[in-house]
C-alpha positions as CSV (number, residue, x, y, z in Angstrom):
1,M,171.4,151.6,-81.5
2,V,169.0,153.0,-84.2
3,A,171.6,155.6,-85.2
4,G,174.2,152.8,-85.6
5,L,171.8,150.7,-87.8
6,L,170.9,153.7,-90.0
7,G,174.5,154.8,-90.2
8,G,175.7,151.3,-91.2
9,L,172.9,151.0,-93.8
10,I,173.7,154.4,-95.3
11,G,177.4,153.4,-95.5
12,V,176.5,150.1,-97.2
13,M,174.3,151.9,-99.7
14,C,177.1,154.3,-100.6
15,M,179.5,151.4,-101.0
16,D,177.0,149.6,-103.3
17,I,176.5,152.7,-105.4
18,S,180.2,153.3,-105.9
19,N,180.8,149.6,-106.5
20,F,178.0,149.5,-109.1
21,I,179.5,152.5,-110.9
22,L,182.9,150.8,-111.0
23,W,181.4,147.5,-112.2
24,R,179.6,149.3,-115.0
25,N,182.9,150.9,-116.1
26,K,184.5,147.5,-115.9
27,T,187.1,148.5,-113.3
28,T,186.0,145.8,-110.8
29,E,185.1,142.2,-111.4
30,G,182.0,141.8,-109.2
31,L,179.5,143.4,-107.1
32,Y,179.4,143.2,-103.3
33,G,176.3,141.1,-103.4
34,H,178.3,138.4,-105.3
35,I,181.2,138.6,-102.7
36,A,178.9,138.5,-99.7
37,G,176.9,135.7,-101.3
38,S,180.0,133.6,-101.9
39,M,180.6,133.6,-98.2
40,I,177.3,131.7,-97.6
41,M,176.8,129.6,-100.8
42,K,178.8,128.1,-103.6
43,P,180.1,130.6,-106.1
44,S,178.6,128.5,-109.0
45,K,175.1,129.2,-107.7
46,L,175.6,133.0,-107.6
47,N,174.5,133.7,-111.2
48,K,170.9,133.3,-110.3
49,T,169.1,136.6,-109.4
50,S,167.5,135.3,-106.3
51,N,170.9,134.1,-104.9
52,F,172.5,137.5,-105.7
53,L,169.7,139.2,-103.8
54,L,170.3,136.9,-100.9
55,G,173.9,137.9,-100.9
56,Q,173.0,141.6,-101.1
57,V,170.6,141.3,-98.1
58,F,173.4,139.5,-96.2
59,H,175.8,142.4,-97.2
60,M,173.3,145.0,-96.0
61,T,172.6,143.2,-92.8
62,V,176.3,142.8,-91.9
63,G,176.9,146.5,-92.7
64,S,174.1,147.6,-90.5
65,C,175.3,145.5,-87.6
66,L,178.8,146.8,-88.0
67,G,177.3,150.3,-87.8
68,V,175.9,149.4,-84.4
69,G,179.3,148.0,-83.3
70,M,181.1,151.1,-84.5
71,S,178.7,153.5,-82.8
72,Q,179.2,151.6,-79.5
73,I,182.9,151.8,-79.8
74,L,182.8,155.5,-80.5
75,K,180.3,156.0,-77.6
76,R,182.5,154.1,-75.1
77,F,186.0,155.3,-76.2
78,D,185.1,158.9,-77.3
79,K,185.0,160.2,-80.8
80,D,188.7,161.3,-81.2
81,N,190.6,159.5,-84.0
82,Y,187.4,158.1,-85.4
83,I,189.0,157.3,-88.8
84,I,191.7,155.2,-87.2
85,K,189.2,153.4,-84.9
86,G,186.8,152.7,-87.8
87,G,189.6,151.5,-90.1
88,L,191.0,149.1,-87.5
89,F,187.5,147.9,-86.6
90,S,186.6,147.1,-90.2
91,V,189.9,145.3,-90.9
92,V,189.4,143.1,-87.8
93,V,185.8,142.3,-88.7
94,W,186.5,141.4,-92.3
95,A,189.5,139.3,-91.3
96,V,187.2,137.3,-89.0
97,F,184.6,137.0,-91.8
98,F,187.2,135.7,-94.3
99,I,188.7,133.3,-91.8
100,I,185.2,131.9,-91.1
101,S,184.2,131.7,-94.8
102,D,187.5,130.0,-95.7
103,K,186.7,127.1,-93.4
104,K,183.7,125.9,-95.2
């Protein structure tokens, strides 16, 4: 479980670093903290630093929890085809999150 939490957190930090580099080069419109924050609050309130940080914490928490879920899937169903299993798992989870956030 700890390995899953740390693996998810490391994955989220790598995502955030690459997203920040793309944002600085103006190839993406927003940071993951804005996107995650827009799922739990109104987008008009995201321009405040404290609300962005809340979205960033939410993003890191979700990523760490997904790391635990992915490690349990790999432990139960073996580590063969881990890229396909991870891709399918992430698509299903984000589809659920977007369906939930769309209902508010």
